Backbone as JSON, one array per atom type, in Angstrom:
{
  "sequence": "MWTPRLRGALVVGSPATIWEYVQRYMAETGANYFVGSFHWGDLSHQEACRSLELFVSAAMPAVS",
  "N": [[5.6, -1.56, 35.22], [6.54, 0.94, 32.8], [9.25, 0.04, 30.77], [11.79, 1.87, 28.81], [13.24, 0.58, 25.93], [16.38, 0.97, 25.24], [18.55, 0.31, 23.56], [18.52, -0.36, 20.37], [15.55, 0.1, 19.74], [12.63, -0.83, 18.37], [9.52, 0.67, 17.13], [6.55, -0.14, 16.48], [3.05, 0.46, 14.93], [0.08, 1.83, 15.32], [-0.63, 5.75, 14.64], [-1.49, 6.4, 17.57], [-0.44, 4.55, 19.14], [2.81, 4.78, 18.93], [2.82, 7.87, 19.14], [2.38, 7.35, 22.15], [4.56, 5.58, 23.01], [6.69, 7.67, 22.41], [6.08, 9.97, 23.98], [6.35, 8.66, 26.22], [8.98, 7.95, 26.29], [10.4, 10.39, 26.12], [9.44, 11.52, 28.64], [10.73, 9.64, 30.5], [13.46, 9.72, 29.81], [14.41, 12.31, 29.65], [14.88, 13.1, 26.92], [14.83, 15.55, 24.44], [14.47, 15.28, 22.07], [13.58, 13.33, 18.84], [14.4, 10.6, 16.82], [13.64, 9.34, 13.87], [13.1, 6.44, 11.77], [11.95, 5.42, 8.42], [11.81, 3.85, 6.47], [12.36, 0.73, 5.81], [13.6, -2.8, 5.61], [11.62, -4.73, 3.2], [9.67, -2.7, 2.78], [7.97, -0.62, 0.31], [8.69, 2.36, -1.55], [6.47, 3.88, -1.46], [4.66, 2.82, 0.78], [6.86, 3.85, 2.89], [6.79, 6.33, 2.65], [4.09, 6.79, 3.17], [4.15, 5.83, 5.95], [5.68, 7.72, 7.12], [4.35, 10.23, 6.38], [1.95, 9.65, 8.23], [3.17, 9.6, 10.71], [4.03, 12.06, 11.01], [1.52, 13.83, 10.5], [-0.21, 12.84, 12.47], [1.03, 11.78, 14.68], [3.41, 13.42, 15.76], [2.49, 16.09, 15.94], [0.98, 15.67, 18.47], [3.05, 15.61, 20.41], [4.48, 17.82, 20.16]],
  "CA": [[6.34, -0.18, 34.85], [7.05, 0.5, 31.55], [10.81, 0.3, 30.78], [12.3, 2.18, 27.55], [14.46, -0.29, 25.26], [17.55, 1.92, 25.05], [19.11, -0.53, 22.51], [17.81, -0.73, 19.0], [14.38, 0.11, 19.77], [11.89, -0.78, 17.24], [8.37, 0.87, 17.21], [5.3, 0.06, 15.14], [1.8, 0.25, 15.46], [-0.92, 3.16, 15.0], [0.23, 6.78, 15.35], [-1.65, 6.51, 18.71], [0.78, 3.82, 19.81], [3.69, 5.63, 18.37], [2.35, 8.76, 20.15], [2.66, 7.12, 23.62], [6.01, 5.69, 23.02], [7.35, 9.07, 22.23], [5.83, 10.69, 25.45], [6.89, 7.77, 27.77], [10.37, 7.85, 26.08], [10.67, 11.64, 26.56], [9.47, 11.63, 29.79], [11.29, 9.12, 31.31], [14.6, 9.74, 29.49], [14.43, 13.64, 29.72], [14.89, 13.38, 25.74], [14.33, 16.48, 23.92], [14.31, 15.33, 20.47], [13.35, 11.79, 18.37], [14.96, 10.0, 15.46], [12.82, 7.79, 13.25], [13.75, 5.95, 10.09], [10.62, 4.96, 8.09], [12.17, 3.06, 5.4], [12.88, -0.57, 6.7], [13.09, -3.91, 4.87], [11.02, -4.81, 1.92], [8.66, -1.75, 2.47], [8.01, 0.23, -0.96], [9.06, 3.91, -1.25], [5.42, 4.55, -1.3], [4.74, 2.67, 2.23], [7.49, 4.3, 3.71], [6.42, 7.7, 2.65], [2.81, 6.68, 3.91], [4.3, 5.71, 7.31], [6.08, 9.19, 7.36], [3.02, 10.98, 6.79], [1.08, 9.41, 9.39], [3.87, 10.22, 11.95], [3.86, 13.87, 10.85], [0.22, 14.34, 10.52], [-1.1, 12.55, 13.66], [1.66, 11.48, 15.62], [4.35, 14.39, 15.81], [1.71, 17.32, 16.69], [0.68, 15.46, 19.88], [3.91, 15.63, 21.38], [4.95, 18.81, 19.89]],
  "C": [[6.74, -0.52, 33.4], [8.65, 0.84, 31.57], [11.04, 0.86, 29.33], [13.41, 1.11, 27.17], [15.67, 0.83, 24.85], [18.3, 1.52, 23.66], [18.54, -0.83, 21.33], [16.25, -0.91, 19.22], [13.77, 0.06, 18.52], [10.41, -0.5, 17.62], [7.26, 0.77, 16.38], [3.94, -0.13, 15.72], [1.3, 1.85, 14.92], [-0.19, 4.43, 15.46], [-0.15, 6.99, 16.81], [-0.45, 5.84, 19.47], [2.25, 4.61, 19.65], [3.89, 7.03, 19.31], [3.06, 8.63, 21.92], [3.97, 6.48, 23.64], [6.84, 6.88, 23.29], [7.27, 10.04, 23.45], [6.3, 10.04, 26.23], [8.35, 8.06, 27.44], [10.72, 9.22, 26.63], [10.65, 11.87, 27.87], [10.33, 11.17, 31.0], [13.0, 9.24, 30.91], [15.02, 11.08, 29.5], [15.25, 14.13, 28.01], [14.24, 14.59, 25.07], [14.18, 16.51, 22.46], [13.95, 13.69, 20.17], [13.55, 11.62, 17.14], [14.36, 9.28, 15.11], [13.52, 7.72, 12.06], [12.46, 5.32, 9.71], [10.81, 4.22, 6.93], [13.16, 1.78, 5.63], [12.59, -1.88, 5.88], [12.69, -3.87, 3.61], [9.88, -3.61, 1.73], [8.96, -0.89, 1.21], [8.27, 1.51, -0.59], [7.66, 4.25, -0.65], [4.74, 4.08, 0.33], [5.26, 3.61, 3.02], [7.26, 5.72, 3.62], [4.94, 7.91, 3.45], [2.96, 6.8, 5.67], [5.32, 7.24, 7.82], [5.17, 10.38, 7.57], [1.91, 10.97, 7.51], [1.92, 9.85, 10.78], [3.89, 12.0, 11.96], [2.59, 14.46, 11.26], [-0.52, 13.99, 11.9], [-0.15, 12.26, 14.93], [2.64, 12.74, 16.47], [3.51, 15.7, 16.42], [1.44, 17.06, 18.21], [1.78, 15.44, 20.82], [5.0, 16.7, 21.07], [5.17, 20.29, 20.74]]
}
């Protein structure tokens, strides 16, 4: 059984992987919002923006 990590969760992967995580998280916790951070470590601004664009265009519409 999948168990969400409620402390310090870090999720990386394809838009499908993120979509799956958010769907499960919402279903198992009853959460009605998701807070993401897309600029970590040594990511360039361009890389962080690309991650955010992928989330907005591919992952977020699937859970909205």
